[in-house]
SEVEX-253162 format. One record per residue (C-alpha): residue number from 1; chain; y, x negated, z. Coordinates in steps of 0.2 Angstrom, whole numbers, plus 5000, padded with zeros to 4 digits. Layout:
! residues N
num, chaine, north, east, up
NUM, A, Y, X, Z
...
//
This chain:
! residues 274
num, chaine, north, east, up
1, A, 4969, 4625, 5397
2, A, 4956, 4636, 5389
3, A, 4963, 4649, 5377
4, A, 4963, 4669, 5383
5, A, 4954, 4681, 5367
6, A, 4956, 4701, 5368
7, A, 4948, 4710, 5352
8, A, 4952, 4727, 5350
9, A, 4942, 4739, 5341
10, A, 4934, 4755, 5345
11, A, 4921, 4760, 5355
12, A, 4906, 4757, 5342
13, A, 4898, 4743, 5334
14, A, 4901, 4741, 5318
15, A, 4910, 4729, 5314
16, A, 4916, 4720, 5328
17, A, 4898, 4718, 5337
18, A, 4898, 4700, 5323
19, A, 4913, 4696, 5335
20, A, 4905, 4703, 5352
21, A, 4887, 4694, 5349
22, A, 4899, 4675, 5347
23, A, 4907, 4676, 5358
24, A, 4889, 4682, 5368
25, A, 4880, 4669, 5363
26, A, 4892, 4652, 5367
27, A, 4894, 4661, 5384
28, A, 4913, 4664, 5381
29, A, 4922, 4678, 5390
30, A, 4933, 4688, 5381
31, A, 4942, 4705, 5383
32, A, 4932, 4718, 5378
33, A, 4948, 4730, 5371
34, A, 4938, 4750, 5365
35, A, 4952, 4761, 5358
36, A, 4950, 4776, 5352
37, A, 4965, 4791, 5349
38, A, 4982, 4789, 5355
39, A, 4979, 4773, 5360
40, A, 4972, 4768, 5344
41, A, 4986, 4776, 5337
42, A, 4997, 4765, 5346
43, A, 4993, 4750, 5343
44, A, 4990, 4753, 5324
45, A, 5008, 4748, 5320
46, A, 5006, 4733, 5329
47, A, 4992, 4723, 5318
48, A, 4992, 4715, 5305
49, A, 4985, 4727, 5293
50, A, 4983, 4743, 5300
51, A, 4965, 4741, 5303
52, A, 4952, 4733, 5317
53, A, 4943, 4723, 5323
54, A, 4958, 4711, 5330
55, A, 4958, 4696, 5338
56, A, 4974, 4691, 5348
57, A, 4973, 4673, 5356
58, A, 4982, 4667, 5368
59, A, 4992, 4686, 5368
60, A, 5000, 4681, 5356
61, A, 4991, 4676, 5336
62, A, 4982, 4693, 5331
63, A, 4969, 4689, 5317
64, A, 4964, 4703, 5311
65, A, 4947, 4705, 5296
66, A, 4928, 4706, 5303
67, A, 4923, 4690, 5296
68, A, 4941, 4679, 5299
69, A, 4939, 4683, 5314
70, A, 4920, 4681, 5318
71, A, 4920, 4663, 5309
72, A, 4936, 4655, 5316
73, A, 4926, 4658, 5335
74, A, 4912, 4650, 5327
75, A, 4921, 4635, 5323
76, A, 4932, 4635, 5339
77, A, 4911, 4636, 5351
78, A, 4902, 4626, 5340
79, A, 4893, 4640, 5332
80, A, 4896, 4634, 5312
81, A, 4883, 4622, 5305
82, A, 4884, 4603, 5307
83, A, 4890, 4598, 5291
84, A, 4901, 4609, 5274
85, A, 4884, 4610, 5267
86, A, 4877, 4622, 5284
87, A, 4894, 4629, 5284
88, A, 4893, 4635, 5268
89, A, 4876, 4640, 5272
90, A, 4881, 4652, 5284
91, A, 4896, 4661, 5275
92, A, 4880, 4666, 5261
93, A, 4872, 4676, 5274
94, A, 4886, 4684, 5281
95, A, 4892, 4685, 5264
96, A, 4874, 4693, 5262
97, A, 4874, 4704, 5276
98, A, 4891, 4712, 5272
99, A, 4884, 4718, 5261
100, A, 4868, 4727, 5268
101, A, 4880, 4735, 5279
102, A, 4892, 4741, 5264
103, A, 4879, 4748, 5257
104, A, 4875, 4755, 5274
105, A, 4890, 4762, 5279
106, A, 4893, 4771, 5260
107, A, 4874, 4782, 5262
108, A, 4881, 4785, 5278
109, A, 4895, 4794, 5275
110, A, 4893, 4801, 5261
111, A, 4896, 4818, 5260
112, A, 4890, 4825, 5242
113, A, 4870, 4826, 5245
114, A, 4866, 4821, 5227
115, A, 4875, 4804, 5230
116, A, 4868, 4802, 5247
117, A, 4850, 4804, 5245
118, A, 4853, 4793, 5229
119, A, 4862, 4780, 5239
120, A, 4848, 4782, 5256
121, A, 4834, 4779, 5242
122, A, 4842, 4765, 5236
123, A, 4843, 4758, 5251
124, A, 4826, 4757, 5260
125, A, 4817, 4753, 5241
126, A, 4831, 4742, 5236
127, A, 4844, 4735, 5245
128, A, 4833, 4733, 5261
129, A, 4814, 4724, 5253
130, A, 4828, 4714, 5246
131, A, 4837, 4708, 5261
132, A, 4821, 4706, 5270
133, A, 4814, 4697, 5254
134, A, 4827, 4686, 5254
135, A, 4827, 4681, 5276
136, A, 4811, 4679, 5273
137, A, 4812, 4667, 5260
138, A, 4829, 4655, 5268
139, A, 4816, 4654, 5285
140, A, 4804, 4647, 5276
141, A, 4816, 4634, 5268
142, A, 4822, 4630, 5283
143, A, 4807, 4629, 5296
144, A, 4804, 4647, 5301
145, A, 4815, 4645, 5315
146, A, 4835, 4645, 5313
147, A, 4841, 4652, 5293
148, A, 4855, 4636, 5294
149, A, 4853, 4619, 5302
150, A, 4840, 4617, 5319
151, A, 4852, 4629, 5331
152, A, 4859, 4645, 5331
153, A, 4871, 4647, 5322
154, A, 4882, 4664, 5315
155, A, 4870, 4665, 5303
156, A, 4858, 4669, 5312
157, A, 4871, 4680, 5327
158, A, 4877, 4689, 5307
159, A, 4857, 4690, 5303
160, A, 4851, 4700, 5318
161, A, 4867, 4711, 5320
162, A, 4859, 4717, 5307
163, A, 4843, 4720, 5310
164, A, 4847, 4726, 5327
165, A, 4859, 4742, 5319
166, A, 4842, 4745, 5309
167, A, 4827, 4742, 5323
168, A, 4840, 4754, 5337
169, A, 4838, 4767, 5324
170, A, 4827, 4779, 5331
171, A, 4821, 4785, 5318
172, A, 4815, 4769, 5312
173, A, 4816, 4756, 5324
174, A, 4806, 4741, 5323
175, A, 4794, 4747, 5311
176, A, 4807, 4741, 5298
177, A, 4802, 4726, 5298
178, A, 4781, 4730, 5299
179, A, 4780, 4722, 5283
180, A, 4787, 4707, 5288
181, A, 4781, 4697, 5301
182, A, 4792, 4681, 5300
183, A, 4806, 4693, 5301
184, A, 4801, 4702, 5320
185, A, 4797, 4684, 5326
186, A, 4816, 4676, 5319
187, A, 4820, 4693, 5329
188, A, 4813, 4695, 5345
189, A, 4819, 4672, 5344
190, A, 4838, 4675, 5344
191, A, 4837, 4692, 5356
192, A, 4830, 4686, 5370
193, A, 4841, 4667, 5368
194, A, 4851, 4670, 5386
195, A, 4864, 4673, 5381
196, A, 4860, 4685, 5371
197, A, 4849, 4694, 5377
198, A, 4862, 4693, 5396
199, A, 4876, 4702, 5387
200, A, 4863, 4716, 5372
201, A, 4856, 4721, 5395
202, A, 4873, 4723, 5400
203, A, 4882, 4730, 5382
204, A, 4889, 4748, 5385
205, A, 4881, 4763, 5375
206, A, 4888, 4765, 5360
207, A, 4886, 4771, 5340
208, A, 4883, 4761, 5324
209, A, 4892, 4771, 5319
210, A, 4909, 4784, 5322
211, A, 4900, 4796, 5315
212, A, 4914, 4812, 5323
213, A, 4918, 4811, 5302
214, A, 4905, 4818, 5297
215, A, 4900, 4835, 5293
216, A, 4893, 4842, 5313
217, A, 4880, 4853, 5302
218, A, 4874, 4837, 5297
219, A, 4865, 4834, 5318
220, A, 4860, 4851, 5328
221, A, 4868, 4851, 5342
222, A, 4861, 4858, 5359
223, A, 4873, 4870, 5370
224, A, 4887, 4864, 5356
225, A, 4901, 4883, 5359
226, A, 4915, 4878, 5365
227, A, 4909, 4891, 5376
228, A, 4893, 4881, 5380
229, A, 4903, 4868, 5381
230, A, 4917, 4871, 5396
231, A, 4900, 4878, 5407
232, A, 4894, 4860, 5403
233, A, 4908, 4850, 5405
234, A, 4905, 4843, 5424
235, A, 4885, 4839, 5416
236, A, 4887, 4820, 5418
237, A, 4872, 4819, 5400
238, A, 4870, 4828, 5386
239, A, 4854, 4830, 5377
240, A, 4854, 4830, 5358
241, A, 4840, 4835, 5347
242, A, 4835, 4828, 5329
243, A, 4829, 4845, 5320
244, A, 4818, 4835, 5308
245, A, 4807, 4831, 5322
246, A, 4814, 4837, 5338
247, A, 4814, 4823, 5346
248, A, 4827, 4821, 5360
249, A, 4838, 4811, 5363
250, A, 4849, 4807, 5382
251, A, 4869, 4799, 5381
252, A, 4881, 4796, 5393
253, A, 4894, 4810, 5391
254, A, 4910, 4799, 5387
255, A, 4900, 4801, 5371
256, A, 4898, 4817, 5367
257, A, 4913, 4818, 5355
258, A, 4902, 4807, 5344
259, A, 4888, 4820, 5346
260, A, 4875, 4809, 5340
261, A, 4872, 4792, 5337
262, A, 4864, 4795, 5320
263, A, 4869, 4809, 5305
264, A, 4850, 4815, 5296
265, A, 4853, 4809, 5280
266, A, 4841, 4803, 5268
267, A, 4844, 4784, 5273
268, A, 4833, 4787, 5286
269, A, 4819, 4797, 5275
270, A, 4816, 4783, 5264
271, A, 4822, 4768, 5277
272, A, 4809, 4776, 5289
273, A, 4791, 4775, 5277
274, A, 4795, 4754, 5275
//
């Protein structure tokens, strides 16, 4: 009998998106549990380490830590390499992506303006160019289609997840890798994989990060006062305006607590130039 899986995380992409992509690529069913508020408070003491994501297998075994969850699923579903060396190469890609994501998170959540600008500059002028150059090198050495071996693996999904987080940034888009055509080709290849594409088409609209923890003054929210919100709460959508370029985006009402998909930080100022 097939194992039953439940992946618990916040209602964002964040660190749970790679396991979700592994499920999707393998064509496997799972319960995508998205928690917030009181539900997370109640669930937290039950987790192995007080953190999410958590994968529950057959309603009994709990696995925490993104990398461990993703690797376990990849092994279960045949999305690792074909030998120990290929498996190790997959691990290298996963760890590299984790480093880039950590740098992105630090830049995103830093509250000190001077440090934030410094981190944003480093991300846009050092971290991402180095990451893109590295991916191009690995792709070239492996024939240009996949990062490891000759078929889709967790390495491709990990790299795609990071690229997708960048591409989904409304101030960056696909221009983030405009100087790296090999990466564009790779990104589109994974994106159009039948199972991955099916998942992306149905993926719930959600933020990359839970930015509600940030200072609210980072974003200009139209009709942001509580009085105005009470007047407009019956509406299904809210317009959020980026004060830097006056572009507007519309998000489902259920996501309004997060206010805006991305903060207006120096990160965008530098990465948008790549």
